[in-house]
BATI-987681 format. One record per residue (C-alpha): residue number from 1; residue in three letters; x, z, y. Coordinates in Angstrom, 1 decimal, always signed. Example, Ala and Ser with C-alpha at 12.3 -4.5 7.8 and 13.67 -1.06 7.14 Angstrom:
# BATI-987681
@k->1 | r->ALA | c1->+12.3 | c3->+7.8 | c2->-4.5
@k->2 | r->SER | c1->+13.7 | c3->+7.1 | c2->-1.1
END
This chain:
# BATI-987681
@k->1 | r->MET | c1->+117.7 | c3->+81.8 | c2->+72.1
@k->2 | r->THR | c1->+117.8 | c3->+85.5 | c2->+73.9
@k->3 | r->ASN | c1->+116.1 | c3->+86.7 | c2->+77.6
@k->4 | r->VAL | c1->+117.9 | c3->+88.5 | c2->+79.8
@k->5 | r->VAL | c1->+116.6 | c3->+91.6 | c2->+78.1
@k->6 | r->GLU | c1->+118.2 | c3->+90.2 | c2->+74.9
@k->7 | r->LEU | c1->+114.9 | c3->+89.8 | c2->+73.1
@k->8 | r->PRO | c1->+114.6 | c3->+87.0 | c2->+71.0
@k->9 | r->VAL | c1->+112.2 | c3->+84.1 | c2->+72.5
@k->10 | r->GLY | c1->+111.1 | c3->+80.8 | c2->+70.8
@k->11 | r->GLU | c1->+113.5 | c3->+77.6 | c2->+71.8
@k->12 | r->PRO | c1->+113.3 | c3->+75.8 | c2->+74.9
@k->13 | r->LEU | c1->+111.3 | c3->+72.5 | c2->+74.7
@k->14 | r->ASP | c1->+111.6 | c3->+69.1 | c2->+76.2
@k->15 | r->TRP | c1->+108.2 | c3->+68.1 | c2->+75.7
@k->16 | r->GLN | c1->+104.9 | c3->+67.2 | c2->+77.7
@k->17 | r->PRO | c1->+101.4 | c3->+68.3 | c2->+77.3
@k->18 | r->ALA | c1->+99.2 | c3->+66.0 | c2->+75.0
@k->19 | r->GLN | c1->+96.7 | c3->+63.1 | c2->+75.7
@k->20 | r->ARG | c1->+93.1 | c3->+63.8 | c2->+75.0
@k->21 | r->PRO | c1->+91.9 | c3->+61.5 | c2->+72.6
@k->22 | r->GLU | c1->+89.2 | c3->+59.1 | c2->+73.7
@k->23 | r->ARG | c1->+86.1 | c3->+57.4 | c2->+72.3
@k->24 | r->ARG | c1->+88.1 | c3->+54.6 | c2->+70.5
@k->25 | r->GLU | c1->+88.1 | c3->+52.5 | c2->+67.4
@k->26 | r->HIS | c1->+90.9 | c3->+53.1 | c2->+64.7
@k->27 | r->ARG | c1->+91.2 | c3->+50.2 | c2->+62.8
@k->28 | r->GLY | c1->+92.9 | c3->+49.7 | c2->+59.0
@k->29 | r->ARG | c1->+92.8 | c3->+47.6 | c2->+56.0
@k->30 | r->HIS | c1->+90.1 | c3->+49.6 | c2->+54.3
@k->31 | r->VAL | c1->+88.4 | c3->+50.9 | c2->+56.9
@k->32 | r->VAL | c1->+87.5 | c3->+51.2 | c2->+60.5
@k->33 | r->VAL | c1->+87.0 | c3->+54.8 | c2->+61.9
@k->34 | r->ARG | c1->+84.9 | c3->+54.4 | c2->+65.0
@k->35 | r->PRO | c1->+83.0 | c3->+56.7 | c2->+67.8
@k->36 | r->LEU | c1->+79.8 | c3->+57.9 | c2->+66.4
@k->37 | r->ASP | c1->+76.8 | c3->+55.7 | c2->+67.6
@k->38 | r->PRO | c1->+73.5 | c3->+57.3 | c2->+66.8
@k->39 | r->ASP | c1->+71.7 | c3->+54.1 | c2->+67.1
@k->40 | r->ALA | c1->+73.3 | c3->+52.5 | c2->+64.6
@k->41 | r->ASP | c1->+74.5 | c3->+55.4 | c2->+62.3
@k->42 | r->THR | c1->+71.5 | c3->+57.9 | c2->+61.8
@k->43 | r->ASP | c1->+69.7 | c3->+56.3 | c2->+58.9
@k->44 | r->ALA | c1->+72.6 | c3->+55.2 | c2->+57.0
@k->45 | r->LEU | c1->+74.6 | c3->+58.8 | c2->+57.5
@k->46 | r->TYR | c1->+71.2 | c3->+60.5 | c2->+56.3
@k->47 | r->SER | c1->+70.6 | c3->+58.6 | c2->+53.4
@k->48 | r->LEU | c1->+74.0 | c3->+59.0 | c2->+52.0
@k->49 | r->SER | c1->+73.9 | c3->+62.7 | c2->+52.7
@k->50 | r->HIS | c1->+70.2 | c3->+63.5 | c2->+52.1
@k->51 | r->GLU | c1->+68.3 | c3->+63.6 | c2->+48.9
@k->52 | r->PRO | c1->+66.7 | c3->+61.2 | c2->+47.4
@k->53 | r->THR | c1->+69.6 | c3->+59.0 | c2->+47.8
@k->54 | r->GLY | c1->+72.6 | c3->+60.8 | c2->+49.3
@k->55 | r->ASP | c1->+74.4 | c3->+63.8 | c2->+48.3
@k->56 | r->PRO | c1->+73.1 | c3->+67.1 | c2->+49.9
@k->57 | r->SER | c1->+76.4 | c3->+69.0 | c2->+48.2
@k->58 | r->ILE | c1->+78.1 | c3->+67.5 | c2->+51.3
@k->59 | r->TRP | c1->+76.5 | c3->+70.3 | c2->+53.4
@k->60 | r->THR | c1->+77.7 | c3->+72.9 | c2->+51.2
@k->61 | r->TYR | c1->+80.7 | c3->+73.9 | c2->+53.6
@k->62 | r->LEU | c1->+79.8 | c3->+72.3 | c2->+56.6
@k->63 | r->TYR | c1->+78.0 | c3->+75.1 | c2->+59.5
@k->64 | r->GLU | c1->+75.4 | c3->+73.0 | c2->+59.3
@k->65 | r->GLU | c1->+72.1 | c3->+72.7 | c2->+56.3
@k->66 | r->PRO | c1->+70.9 | c3->+69.6 | c2->+55.3
@k->67 | r->PHE | c1->+68.1 | c3->+68.6 | c2->+57.6
@k->68 | r->THR | c1->+64.4 | c3->+68.4 | c2->+57.1
@k->69 | r->ASN | c1->+63.9 | c3->+64.9 | c2->+58.2
@k->70 | r->VAL | c1->+65.7 | c3->+62.0 | c2->+59.8
@k->71 | r->GLU | c1->+64.2 | c3->+62.7 | c2->+63.1
@k->72 | r->ALA | c1->+65.9 | c3->+66.1 | c2->+62.5
@k->73 | r->TYR | c1->+69.0 | c3->+64.8 | c2->+61.9
@k->74 | r->ARG | c1->+68.8 | c3->+62.0 | c2->+64.8
@k->75 | r->ARG | c1->+68.8 | c3->+64.8 | c2->+67.6
@k->76 | r->HIS | c1->+71.6 | c3->+66.8 | c2->+65.8
@k->77 | r->LEU | c1->+73.4 | c3->+63.0 | c2->+66.0
@k->78 | r->ASP | c1->+72.4 | c3->+62.3 | c2->+69.8
@k->79 | r->ALA | c1->+74.3 | c3->+66.2 | c2->+70.3
@k->80 | r->LYS | c1->+77.2 | c3->+65.2 | c2->+68.4
@k->81 | r->ALA | c1->+77.7 | c3->+61.8 | c2->+70.2
@k->82 | r->THR | c1->+78.2 | c3->+63.3 | c2->+73.5
@k->83 | r->SER | c1->+80.6 | c3->+66.0 | c2->+72.5
@k->84 | r->ALA | c1->+84.3 | c3->+65.9 | c2->+73.8
@k->85 | r->ASP | c1->+85.3 | c3->+68.6 | c2->+71.2
@k->86 | r->PRO | c1->+84.5 | c3->+68.1 | c2->+68.2
@k->87 | r->LEU | c1->+85.0 | c3->+64.6 | c2->+68.8
@k->88 | r->PHE | c1->+83.1 | c3->+62.8 | c2->+65.9
@k->89 | r->PHE | c1->+83.7 | c3->+59.7 | c2->+64.3
@k->90 | r->VAL | c1->+82.0 | c3->+57.4 | c2->+61.8
@k->91 | r->ILE | c1->+84.3 | c3->+56.1 | c2->+58.8
@k->92 | r->THR | c1->+83.2 | c3->+52.4 | c2->+58.1
@k->93 | r->ASP | c1->+84.0 | c3->+49.8 | c2->+55.7
@k->94 | r->ALA | c1->+86.5 | c3->+47.4 | c2->+57.4
@k->95 | r->GLN | c1->+84.7 | c3->+44.5 | c2->+55.5
@k->96 | r->ASP | c1->+81.0 | c3->+44.7 | c2->+56.3
@k->97 | r->GLY | c1->+80.7 | c3->+47.9 | c2->+58.3
@k->98 | r->ARG | c1->+78.9 | c3->+50.1 | c2->+56.1
@k->99 | r->GLN | c1->+79.1 | c3->+53.6 | c2->+57.1
@k->100 | r->LEU | c1->+80.9 | c3->+56.1 | c2->+54.3
@k->101 | r->GLY | c1->+81.6 | c3->+59.5 | c2->+56.4
@k->102 | r->GLN | c1->+82.4 | c3->+61.2 | c2->+59.3
@k->103 | r->VAL | c1->+85.8 | c3->+62.8 | c2->+60.5
@k->104 | r->THR | c1->+86.3 | c3->+64.9 | c2->+64.0
@k->105 | r->TYR | c1->+89.2 | c3->+65.4 | c2->+66.3
@k->106 | r->MET | c1->+88.2 | c3->+69.0 | c2->+67.0
@k->107 | r->SER | c1->+90.4 | c3->+72.2 | c2->+68.2
@k->108 | r->ILE | c1->+91.9 | c3->+70.2 | c2->+71.1
@k->109 | r->GLU | c1->+94.8 | c3->+71.8 | c2->+73.1
@k->110 | r->PRO | c1->+96.8 | c3->+69.4 | c2->+75.2
@k->111 | r->ASP | c1->+98.4 | c3->+72.1 | c2->+77.0
@k->112 | r->HIS | c1->+99.8 | c3->+73.6 | c2->+73.5
@k->113 | r->GLY | c1->+99.7 | c3->+70.0 | c2->+71.6
@k->114 | r->SER | c1->+97.3 | c3->+71.4 | c2->+68.5
@k->115 | r->ILE | c1->+94.9 | c3->+69.5 | c2->+66.7
@k->116 | r->GLU | c1->+92.7 | c3->+69.6 | c2->+64.0
@k->117 | r->LEU | c1->+90.7 | c3->+67.1 | c2->+61.9
@k->118 | r->GLY | c1->+87.9 | c3->+68.7 | c2->+60.9
@k->119 | r->ASN | c1->+83.9 | c3->+68.2 | c2->+60.0
@k->120 | r->ILE | c1->+85.0 | c3->+66.1 | c2->+57.1
@k->121 | r->TRP | c1->+82.3 | c3->+64.6 | c2->+55.0
@k->122 | r->PHE | c1->+82.8 | c3->+61.2 | c2->+52.8
@k->123 | r->SER | c1->+80.3 | c3->+60.2 | c2->+50.6
@k->124 | r->PRO | c1->+80.6 | c3->+59.4 | c2->+47.1
@k->125 | r->GLU | c1->+81.9 | c3->+55.9 | c2->+47.3
@k->126 | r->LEU | c1->+84.2 | c3->+57.0 | c2->+50.0
@k->127 | r->GLN | c1->+85.9 | c3->+60.0 | c2->+47.8
@k->128 | r->ARG | c1->+88.7 | c3->+59.8 | c2->+46.0
@k->129 | r->THR | c1->+89.7 | c3->+56.4 | c2->+47.5
@k->130 | r->PRO | c1->+92.8 | c3->+54.6 | c2->+49.1
@k->131 | r->ALA | c1->+90.2 | c3->+54.2 | c2->+52.5
@k->132 | r->ALA | c1->+89.4 | c3->+58.0 | c2->+52.2
@k->133 | r->THR | c1->+93.3 | c3->+58.4 | c2->+52.7
@k->134 | r->GLU | c1->+93.8 | c3->+55.5 | c2->+55.2
@k->135 | r->ALA | c1->+91.2 | c3->+57.1 | c2->+57.4
@k->136 | r->LEU | c1->+92.5 | c3->+60.4 | c2->+58.2
@k->137 | r->PHE | c1->+95.8 | c3->+59.0 | c2->+57.9
@k->138 | r->LEU | c1->+95.0 | c3->+56.6 | c2->+61.0
@k->139 | r->LEU | c1->+93.8 | c3->+59.6 | c2->+63.0
@k->140 | r->ALA | c1->+96.9 | c3->+61.5 | c2->+62.1
@k->141 | r->ALA | c1->+98.9 | c3->+58.7 | c2->+63.2
@k->142 | r->HIS | c1->+97.6 | c3->+58.7 | c2->+66.5
@k->143 | r->ALA | c1->+97.6 | c3->+62.0 | c2->+67.4
@k->144 | r->PHE | c1->+101.4 | c3->+62.5 | c2->+66.4
@k->145 | r->ASP | c1->+102.6 | c3->+58.6 | c2->+67.6
@k->146 | r->ASP | c1->+100.2 | c3->+57.7 | c2->+70.5
@k->147 | r->LEU | c1->+99.0 | c3->+61.3 | c2->+72.2
@k->148 | r->GLY | c1->+102.2 | c3->+63.1 | c2->+71.4
@k->149 | r->TYR | c1->+100.3 | c3->+66.0 | c2->+69.4
@k->150 | r->ARG | c1->+103.0 | c3->+68.9 | c2->+68.2
@k->151 | r->ARG | c1->+100.8 | c3->+69.8 | c2->+65.6
@k->152 | r->LEU | c1->+97.8 | c3->+68.6 | c2->+63.2
@k->153 | r->GLU | c1->+95.6 | c3->+71.5 | c2->+61.8
@k->154 | r->TRP | c1->+93.6 | c3->+71.5 | c2->+58.3
@k->155 | r->LYS | c1->+91.4 | c3->+74.5 | c2->+58.2
@k->156 | r->CYS | c1->+88.5 | c3->+75.1 | c2->+55.6
@k->157 | r->ASP | c1->+86.5 | c3->+78.0 | c2->+53.8
@k->158 | r->ALA | c1->+89.0 | c3->+79.7 | c2->+51.5
@k->159 | r->LEU | c1->+86.7 | c3->+78.8 | c2->+48.4
@k->160 | r->ASN | c1->+86.5 | c3->+75.3 | c2->+48.8
@k->161 | r->THR | c1->+89.1 | c3->+74.3 | c2->+46.5
@k->162 | r->PRO | c1->+88.8 | c3->+70.5 | c2->+46.6
@k->163 | r->SER | c1->+89.4 | c3->+70.9 | c2->+50.6
@k->164 | r->ARG | c1->+92.3 | c3->+72.7 | c2->+50.1
@k->165 | r->ASN | c1->+93.7 | c3->+70.5 | c2->+47.1
@k->166 | r->ALA | c1->+93.3 | c3->+67.6 | c2->+49.4
@k->167 | r->ALA | c1->+95.0 | c3->+69.4 | c2->+52.6
@k->168 | r->LEU | c1->+98.2 | c3->+69.7 | c2->+50.5
@k->169 | r->ARG | c1->+97.8 | c3->+66.3 | c2->+48.7
@k->170 | r->TYR | c1->+97.7 | c3->+64.7 | c2->+52.8
@k->171 | r->GLY | c1->+101.0 | c3->+66.6 | c2->+53.3
@k->172 | r->PHE | c1->+99.7 | c3->+69.8 | c2->+55.2
@k->173 | r->LEU | c1->+101.6 | c3->+73.0 | c2->+54.5
@k->174 | r->TYR | c1->+99.8 | c3->+76.1 | c2->+53.6
@k->175 | r->GLU | c1->+99.8 | c3->+78.6 | c2->+56.1
@k->176 | r->GLY | c1->+97.4 | c3->+81.8 | c2->+55.1
@k->177 | r->ILE | c1->+94.0 | c3->+82.8 | c2->+55.1
@k->178 | r->PHE | c1->+92.2 | c3->+84.4 | c2->+58.0
@k->179 | r->LEU | c1->+90.2 | c3->+87.2 | c2->+56.6
@k->180 | r->GLN | c1->+86.6 | c3->+86.9 | c2->+57.7
@k->181 | r->HIS | c1->+86.9 | c3->+84.5 | c2->+60.4
@k->182 | r->ARG | c1->+83.7 | c3->+83.2 | c2->+60.6
@k->183 | r->VAL | c1->+80.3 | c3->+84.0 | c2->+59.7
@k->184 | r->VAL | c1->+78.6 | c3->+81.0 | c2->+58.4
@k->185 | r->LYS | c1->+75.0 | c3->+80.5 | c2->+57.6
@k->186 | r->GLY | c1->+74.6 | c3->+84.4 | c2->+57.1
@k->187 | r->ARG | c1->+77.8 | c3->+84.5 | c2->+54.6
@k->188 | r->ASN | c1->+81.4 | c3->+85.7 | c2->+55.3
@k->189 | r->ARG | c1->+84.0 | c3->+82.9 | c2->+55.4
@k->190 | r->ASP | c1->+87.5 | c3->+83.5 | c2->+55.2
@k->191 | r->THR | c1->+89.4 | c3->+80.7 | c2->+56.5
@k->192 | r->ALA | c1->+92.4 | c3->+78.9 | c2->+54.6
@k->193 | r->TRP | c1->+94.9 | c3->+77.1 | c2->+57.1
@k->194 | r->PHE | c1->+97.3 | c3->+74.3 | c2->+56.8
@k->195 | r->ALA | c1->+99.1 | c3->+72.2 | c2->+59.4
@k->196 | r->ILE | c1->+101.6 | c3->+69.4 | c2->+59.8
@k->197 | r->THR | c1->+104.2 | c3->+69.5 | c2->+62.7
@k->198 | r->GLU | c1->+106.2 | c3->+67.0 | c2->+64.7
@k->199 | r->LYS | c1->+108.9 | c3->+67.7 | c2->+62.8
@k->200 | r->ARG | c1->+108.0 | c3->+67.1 | c2->+59.4
@k->201 | r->TRP | c1->+105.6 | c3->+64.1 | c2->+60.6
@k->202 | r->PRO | c1->+108.1 | c3->+61.2 | c2->+60.2
@k->203 | r->ALA | c1->+108.5 | c3->+62.0 | c2->+56.2
@k->204 | r->VAL | c1->+104.6 | c3->+62.4 | c2->+55.8
@k->205 | r->LYS | c1->+103.8 | c3->+59.5 | c2->+57.3
@k->206 | r->ALA | c1->+106.4 | c3->+57.5 | c2->+55.3
@k->207 | r->ALA | c1->+104.9 | c3->+59.1 | c2->+52.2
@k->208 | r->PHE | c1->+101.2 | c3->+57.7 | c2->+53.2
@k->209 | r->GLU | c1->+102.6 | c3->+54.4 | c2->+54.0
@k->210 | r->THR | c1->+104.3 | c3->+54.4 | c2->+51.0
@k->211 | r->TRP | c1->+101.0 | c3->+55.5 | c2->+49.0
@k->212 | r->LEU | c1->+99.0 | c3->+53.0 | c2->+51.2
@k->213 | r->ALA | c1->+101.2 | c3->+50.4 | c2->+50.4
@k->214 | r->PRO | c1->+99.3 | c3->+47.6 | c2->+48.3
@k->215 | r->GLU | c1->+102.8 | c3->+47.6 | c2->+46.1
@k->216 | r->ASN | c1->+101.7 | c3->+51.0 | c2->+45.0
@k->217 | r->PHE | c1->+98.4 | c3->+50.1 | c2->+42.9
@k->218 | r->GLY | c1->+98.2 | c3->+48.2 | c2->+39.9
@k->219 | r->ARG | c1->+95.5 | c3->+45.2 | c2->+39.2
@k->220 | r->ASP | c1->+93.0 | c3->+47.8 | c2->+38.3
@k->221 | r->GLY | c1->+93.5 | c3->+49.9 | c2->+41.0
@k->222 | r->THR | c1->+95.5 | c3->+52.5 | c2->+39.5
@k->223 | r->GLN | c1->+98.2 | c3->+54.0 | c2->+41.8
@k->224 | r->VAL | c1->+102.0 | c3->+53.9 | c2->+41.0
@k->225 | r->ARG | c1->+103.2 | c3->+56.8 | c2->+42.4
@k->226 | r->PRO | c1->+100.6 | c3->+59.6 | c2->+43.7
@k->227 | r->LEU | c1->+100.7 | c3->+61.0 | c2->+47.1
@k->228 | r->ARG | c1->+100.6 | c3->+64.4 | c2->+46.1
@k->229 | r->ASP | c1->+104.1 | c3->+63.7 | c2->+44.7
@k->230 | r->LEU | c1->+105.4 | c3->+62.0 | c2->+47.9
@k->231 | r->THR | c1->+104.3 | c3->+64.7 | c2->+50.0
@k->232 | r->ALA | c1->+105.3 | c3->+67.4 | c2->+47.7
@k->233 | r->ALA | c1->+108.8 | c3->+66.4 | c2->+47.7
@k->234 | r->ILE | c1->+109.2 | c3->+66.9 | c2->+51.5
@k->235 | r->PRO | c1->+110.8 | c3->+69.9 | c2->+52.6
@k->236 | r->ALA | c1->+108.7 | c3->+72.9 | c2->+54.6
@k->237 | r->ASN | c1->+111.0 | c3->+72.6 | c2->+57.4
END
């Protein structure tokens, strides 16, 4: 496709702007991803992410430091609960409602069809479980299938190897590093960028569904086909 002066331009789109995500519940077999509620969530999330009962390493690559006390953390959550971008959700156990972690939609650009999953932290109980994968799958599917986004982003500190590995496992394609992208806690942050586009989403969705199916796990919980194998087989285009 060329324009009137014969310069290359992008392909025309038969596409309408996406919808903004709302504060609503997303229910799966293992988890419920619901809007942040400081009244219900402060004590539990603080306990999961702060000493002596929690894992303060959760904060290593987030923009905030661990909080000095639960009251300061409550003020932080009060502000986050009213934010539209990032839009904060709490990941809870589908059976008993226990809080297990947090995730947000962020960098929300309906006119361009781009949205990001970010501000993610999982409690030790949630890490490396089908429940963690299902939580992110629920939000990815909602963004593409219900809201009409063309691009789902994942960004992380380039030094955050677990996050980079998770992005690849979930089917995001690595796009490169933005050097000196942010100053975080007085330190330089180079940012690694990943994305899933709408063209690849059907194949990525099928990989998630195959992996999450009950028959993909043995009686002891061992996976039959790793998700990384399923997503790695998807072509880049």
